[in-house]
N, C-alpha and C positions, 0 to 999 in steps of 0.2 A: 390315139388309136387303141383299139382293144389289143391286148397282149398277144392274142392268137394270130394277129396279122403282122407280126414282126417279120421283116424280110419279104413281105408281099407287096404287090403294086396296088395302090389305091388312087382314086381320083377325088378331088374335092371341088365343090362349087358353092358359091354364096347364093342363098335363096331367101330373099327378104332380109330378115335380121338374123338368119341362121347359117351356119356352115354345115354342109351336107357332105358326108364321106361315103364313097361308093367303092366297093370291092368288086373287081371284074374277074371272077374265077371262070374257068373254061366250061364246067359242067352245067351250072345253073344260069350263067350269064351274069350281068351286073346286078348287084343288090346293095341297098343302103345298109351300112353297118353302124353308123353313128350320126348324131345330129346335135350340134352345140350352138349356143347363142354366140354371136360375133362379139369380139371385144376390140379394144384399141391396142395399138402396138405397145409392147412392153408389159402387158397385163394378160398373161395367158390364163386360160381356164383349164383346170386339171380335174378330171373325173377319176375318182378312186376305182370305179368299176372297170376301168380299162387296164388296170394293173393286175398281175397275177396275185393270188392270195399269198400272204406272208407266211413263212414257215412257222410252225407251232413253236412257241416259246422264244422267238427271236428277241422279244422285248423283255423277257424275264430271265435273262442269262445271269448266272452267278459267277463271280470271279473265282478262278482256281489258282492256288499258289504255285509259282514256278521256282521259288527259292525258299530257304529257311526263313529269311526275313519277312517275306510275304506271308508265309504260314503263320508266323508269330503275330503279324498284324491282323490277319483274318480270324485268329483265335480270340481276339478281343470281343467279338460278337457280331450280330447282324447289322448294327449301326456302322461298323467298320466296312462291311461289304457294301452297304448302301452308299457310304461316303466315297469309296473307291470307284464305284460304278458311275456316280454323278461327276466326280472329278475327271474321270476319263472321258465322259461324254462332253464335258465343257472344255476340255483341253487345259486343265490346271497344270501349272509348272511345278517342278521340283517335288513331285508326288512321292518318290522313294524316300527322300529326306523327311518329309512330313509323316510318312508311315513309320519310320524309325523313331521319330519324336513321339508319336502316339504310343508306340510300344513302351518307350521309356516312361511316359506319363502314366501308363496303365500300371507299371510296377510301383509308382509312387502313390497314385490316387485310387488305384483299384480299377479292374477291367470294367466293372459296371458303370462307374462314373464317366470313364473315358468313352465307353460305348454310347452312352446317352449324349455326350458332348459331340461325338462324331456324327451321330444321327441328326442333331440340331444343326451342325455346321453344313452337312450335306443338304439338308432341307432348305437352309437359307442361302445355299450356294456360296458359302464363305470358305475360300481355299487359300487365303493370303497367309503370309508368315505371321505367326503369333495368334491367329484366329482361334485355334483349338485351346491354347493356354488361356486366352481371354474368356472363352465360354466356360471353361472349367473354373476359373477364379470367380467369375460372376455367379455361377451356380453355388459355389462354396460360400461366398459372402451373402448370398440371398437366402440361405437357410435361416429359418427362424430359430433363435436360441431361447430356450425356456429357462428362466431363472427361478430358483426355488423362492417361494414366498412372494411371488409377483402378484400384484393386485389383479383381480379379474377385470376384463373389459367392461366398460360402462355402456349403457344404452344411450341413445340420442336424447332421451328425456333428462338425463343427468348432465347434459353438456352445458357449458357456459357460453357457447357460441350463439350469436344471434340467429334467429330463425329467418326463413325466407317468406314469412307471412306477408310482409309488405309488398311483395311481388305478386301476390295471389291474383289480383284483378288486372294485371298488366296485359295489354293487348285485347281487352274486351271492348 
């Protein structure tokens, strides 16, 4: 039903393969207000046009700190706010304890590194115990360490590995 007809009396009828909705107001008489394709039971059709417009910014809300601990967590950065929003939307458990853990990790590893890890965890929907520590340790170990006097990378032409030239005509 269109949202403007909430609490109004309407009549419906099946006409061929369509459902016709008629509103009988007193002034103008009955008039057709919606027409939808019929479906099978348990598979409703939903038309977004029948719902009132969403309030501006409803999907872009930012968390506001309600305590000192929450403020410390949100001070880590934008990744922390994104993580918290996603965790709340998905119903993650023990969020306050994980927030406190993130604050402690930010003191050890720096706010920037923890903020990036929180952004990655939220994007991957990883909210289990130890996920943040796992992401931080992976990123730390994945950093390329440059050693002084290291030989420059060689091109493929200096490789001792066999080529794939034998496969060149395969499938022709």
